[in-house]
TIDREN-700255 format. One line per field, with one value per residue: residue number from 1; residue in one letter; x, y, z of N, C-alpha, C in turn. Coordinates in Angstrom, 1 decimal, m for minus. Layout:
# TIDREN-700255
nr <- [NUM/...] .
rest <- [A/...] .
n.x <- [X/...] .
n.y <- [Y/...] .
n.z <- [Z/...] .
ca.x <- [X/...] .
ca.y <- [Y/...] .
ca.z <- [Z/...] .
c.x <- [X/...] .
c.y <- [Y/...] .
c.z <- [Z/...] .
***
This chain:
# TIDREN-700255
nr <- [1/2/3/4/5/6/7/8/9/10/11/12/13/14/15/16/17/18/19/20/21/22/23/24/25/26/27/28/29/30/31/32/33/34/35/36/37/38/39/40/41/42/43/44/45/46/47/48/49/50/51/52/53/54/55/56/57/58/59/60/61/62/63/64] .
rest <- [M/P/Y/F/N/Y/H/G/R/N/K/K/L/I/K/E/G/Q/L/S/D/Y/F/Y/E/D/K/E/G/K/R/F/L/V/L/V/F/K/D/G/R/R/F/P/V/K/E/D/R/W/I/E/Y/Y/K/V/I/K/D/S/A/K/E/Y] .
n.x <- [113.6/113.7/114.6/112.6/113.2/111.1/110.8/113.1/112.6/110.3/111.3/113.1/111.4/110.1/112.2/112.7/110.6/108.1/106.0/102.7/100.8/99.9/98.4/96.7/95.6/93.3/93.3/92.1/92.6/95.1/97.4/98.2/100.5/99.8/101.2/100.9/101.5/102.3/101.5/99.3/99.6/99.4/100.9/101.0/102.4/103.8/103.5/105.9/107.9/107.5/109.0/111.4/110.4/109.2/111.4/112.6/110.6/110.5/113.1/113.0/111.0/112.4/113.9/112.2] .
n.y <- [111.2/108.0/106.9/105.1/102.7/102.4/101.8/100.3/98.0/97.0/96.3/94.4/92.4/91.8/90.7/88.4/86.9/87.4/88.9/88.8/89.9/92.7/95.9/98.7/101.8/104.5/107.3/110.0/111.7/110.9/108.4/105.2/102.4/99.5/97.3/93.9/91.7/88.3/87.9/89.4/92.1/95.4/97.8/101.1/102.7/105.7/107.2/108.3/106.5/104.2/103.1/102.1/100.1/98.4/97.4/95.8/94.0/92.7/91.6/89.9/88.1/86.6/85.0/83.2] .
n.z <- [116.4/115.0/111.7/109.4/107.0/104.7/101.9/101.4/103.0/101.8/99.3/100.0/101.0/98.6/97.1/98.5/97.8/98.9/97.9/96.9/95.3/93.3/92.6/91.1/92.4/92.7/94.6/96.4/94.2/93.4/92.1/93.0/93.4/94.7/96.9/97.7/100.2/101.2/103.8/104.0/104.4/103.0/101.0/99.9/97.1/95.9/92.7/91.7/92.5/91.2/88.9/90.0/91.6/89.7/88.5/90.6/91.0/88.5/88.4/90.6/89.8/87.9/89.4/90.6] .
ca.x <- [112.8/114.5/114.1/112.3/113.3/109.9/111.1/114.1/111.9/109.4/112.1/113.7/110.3/109.9/113.3/112.5/109.4/106.9/105.0/101.7/100.0/100.0/97.3/96.7/94.4/93.2/92.8/92.2/93.1/96.4/97.4/99.2/100.8/99.6/101.9/100.2/102.4/101.7/100.9/98.1/99.9/99.3/101.7/100.9/103.7/103.5/103.9/107.3/108.8/107.1/110.0/112.4/109.7/109.0/112.7/112.8/109.6/110.9/114.3/112.6/110.3/113.3/114.5/111.2] .
ca.y <- [110.1/107.2/106.8/103.7/102.6/101.8/101.3/99.2/96.9/96.5/95.7/93.1/91.4/91.4/89.9/87.2/86.2/87.6/89.6/87.9/90.6/94.2/96.5/100.2/102.4/105.9/107.8/111.4/112.3/110.4/107.0/104.4/101.0/98.9/96.0/93.0/90.6/87.0/88.0/90.2/93.6/96.2/99.1/101.9/103.4/106.8/107.1/108.7/105.4/102.9/102.5/101.3/98.9/97.5/96.7/94.8/92.9/92.0/90.8/88.9/87.1/85.8/84.1/82.2] .
ca.z <- [115.9/114.0/110.3/109.0/105.5/104.2/100.6/101.6/103.6/100.8/98.2/100.6/101.0/97.2/96.7/99.3/97.3/99.7/97.2/96.4/94.2/93.3/91.8/91.1/93.1/92.7/95.9/96.6/93.0/93.2/91.7/93.8/93.1/96.0/97.0/98.7/100.6/101.6/105.2/103.9/104.5/101.8/101.1/98.7/96.6/95.0/91.3/91.4/92.8/90.5/88.1/90.8/92.1/88.6/88.3/91.6/90.8/87.4/88.7/91.5/89.0/87.2/90.4/91.0] .
c.x <- [113.6/113.8/113.8/112.3/112.2/110.2/112.1/113.5/111.0/110.2/112.7/112.6/110.0/111.0/113.3/111.3/108.2/105.8/104.0/100.9/100.3/98.9/97.5/95.4/94.5/92.6/93.1/92.9/94.6/96.3/98.5/99.3/100.7/100.2/101.1/101.1/101.7/101.1/99.7/98.4/99.9/100.1/101.5/102.2/103.3/104.1/105.3/108.3/108.5/108.2/111.0/111.7/109.5/110.3/112.9/111.8/110.0/112.1/113.9/111.8/111.2/113.9/113.5/110.5] .
c.y <- [109.3/107.1/105.3/103.6/101.8/101.1/100.1/97.9/96.2/95.7/94.4/92.0/90.9/90.4/88.5/86.4/86.3/88.3/88.7/88.5/92.0/94.7/98.0/100.7/103.9/106.4/109.2/112.1/111.9/108.9/106.3/103.0/100.4/97.5/95.1/91.8/89.4/87.0/88.9/91.7/94.2/97.5/99.9/102.6/104.5/106.6/107.4/107.6/104.1/102.3/101.6/100.0/97.9/96.7/95.6/93.7/92.1/91.1/89.7/87.8/86.1/84.7/82.9/81.5] .
c.z <- [114.8/112.7/110.0/107.5/104.9/102.8/100.6/102.1/102.6/99.7/98.7/100.6/99.6/96.8/97.4/98.8/98.1/99.1/96.6/95.2/94.3/92.4/91.9/91.7/93.0/94.0/96.1/95.4/92.7/92.8/92.5/93.2/94.5/96.0/98.0/98.9/101.1/102.9/105.2/104.0/103.1/102.0/99.8/98.4/95.6/93.6/91.0/91.8/92.1/89.7/88.9/91.3/90.9/88.3/89.3/91.4/89.6/87.7/89.7/90.8/88.3/88.1/90.8/89.8] .
***
Protein backbone atom coordinates (compact mmCIF):
# COMPACT_ATOMS: atom_id res chain seq x y z
CA MET A 1 0.00 0.00 0.00
CA PRO A 2 1.49 3.38 -0.98
CA TYR A 3 2.05 6.05 1.64
CA PHE A 4 0.04 9.28 1.29
CA ASN A 5 1.71 12.33 2.82
CA TYR A 6 -1.36 13.87 4.46
CA HIS A 7 0.62 16.53 6.34
CA GLY A 8 2.79 17.47 3.37
CA ARG A 9 -0.29 18.01 1.23
CA ASN A 10 -2.01 20.12 3.88
CA LYS A 11 1.07 22.29 4.36
CA LYS A 12 1.39 22.78 0.60
CA LEU A 13 -2.24 23.91 0.39
CA ILE A 14 -1.69 26.35 3.27
CA LYS A 15 1.40 27.80 1.56
CA GLU A 16 -0.63 28.21 -1.64
CA GLY A 17 -3.19 30.32 0.24
CA GLN A 18 -5.94 27.69 0.15
CA LEU A 19 -6.66 27.72 3.90
CA SER A 20 -9.90 29.61 4.53
CA ASP A 21 -10.36 28.92 8.25
CA TYR A 22 -9.38 26.72 11.15
CA PHE A 23 -10.97 25.88 14.48
CA TYR A 24 -10.59 23.52 17.42
CA GLU A 25 -12.84 20.56 18.06
CA ASP A 26 -13.15 18.11 20.92
CA LYS A 27 -14.03 14.63 19.79
CA GLU A 28 -13.95 11.37 21.72
CA GLY A 29 -11.95 12.95 24.54
CA LYS A 30 -9.29 14.33 22.18
CA ARG A 31 -8.71 17.83 20.85
CA PHE A 32 -8.12 18.54 17.16
CA LEU A 33 -7.14 21.53 15.08
CA VAL A 34 -9.47 21.37 12.08
CA LEU A 35 -8.20 22.97 8.88
CA VAL A 36 -10.84 24.23 6.45
CA PHE A 37 -9.78 24.80 2.87
CA LYS A 38 -11.42 26.98 0.22
CA ASP A 39 -12.93 23.97 -1.54
CA GLY A 40 -14.76 23.01 1.68
CA ARG A 41 -12.54 20.10 2.69
CA ARG A 42 -11.80 19.75 6.40
CA PHE A 43 -8.78 18.00 7.82
CA PRO A 44 -8.38 17.28 11.55
CA VAL A 45 -4.87 17.52 13.00
CA LYS A 46 -3.89 15.86 16.27
CA GLU A 47 -2.50 18.04 19.03
CA ASP A 48 1.06 16.69 18.73
CA ARG A 49 1.35 18.29 15.25
CA TRP A 50 -0.12 21.71 16.05
CA ILE A 51 3.17 23.57 16.52
CA GLU A 52 4.42 22.74 13.03
CA TYR A 53 1.07 23.80 11.54
CA TYR A 54 1.08 27.07 13.50
CA LYS A 55 4.44 27.91 11.97
CA VAL A 56 3.25 27.17 8.41
CA ILE A 57 0.06 29.21 8.95
CA LYS A 58 2.01 32.12 10.42
CA ASP A 59 4.60 32.10 7.62
CA SER A 60 1.84 31.83 5.01
CA ALA A 61 -0.04 34.80 6.48
CA LYS A 62 3.04 36.99 5.96
CA GLU A 63 2.91 36.25 2.24
CA TYR A 64 -0.69 37.36 1.77
